[in-house]
N, C-alpha and C positions, 0 to 999 in steps of 0.2 A: 504494500500500500504506500509506503514512503516514496517509492520510485514512481508510482502511478496512483495518485489519490483517487481517481475516478474508479479504480478497480474495486474498491470496497463499497461503492455507492449502492448497488442493488441489495446488499445485505446489511446496510447501515453500519458498517465498520467505521469506528471513529478512533480507535486506538489499536496499537499492536503490542503484544500478540493478542489476537482474537481468534477463537475457534468457532466456526459456524457449522452446526450439525444439521444435515438435511435428511429428509426421509426419501424413500425411493421415487417419489413423485417430484422431488426437487424443492419441496416446501421446507422452510426453516422450522426446525423442531426446537432448537436450543442455541443460544448464543452465549459463549463463555468468554468473558473479557479477562485478559491476563493468562497466566499459565495455569490451566485447570489441574486440580489434584486428580489422582487416578479414579477415585470413587465418583466424582462429579462427571468425569468424562465417560465412565462406564454407564452411569445412569442415563446420560444423554444419548448414548449410542443404543442402549436398550429401548429407550423411548422411541427413537427413530425407526428401530426394527419392528416396532409394534408390540413390544412386550415389556 
């Protein structure tokens, strides 16, 4: 994003690092600002997977 500020626009990324977790349809399920801990990332991925 720092090299191309427009790249984060569709996902409303305002800071780096930011992890955007998408479902299979490309919809944003979770946005994690900063470096996520393992458990937060695991929960976001499970949510995106439908479980």
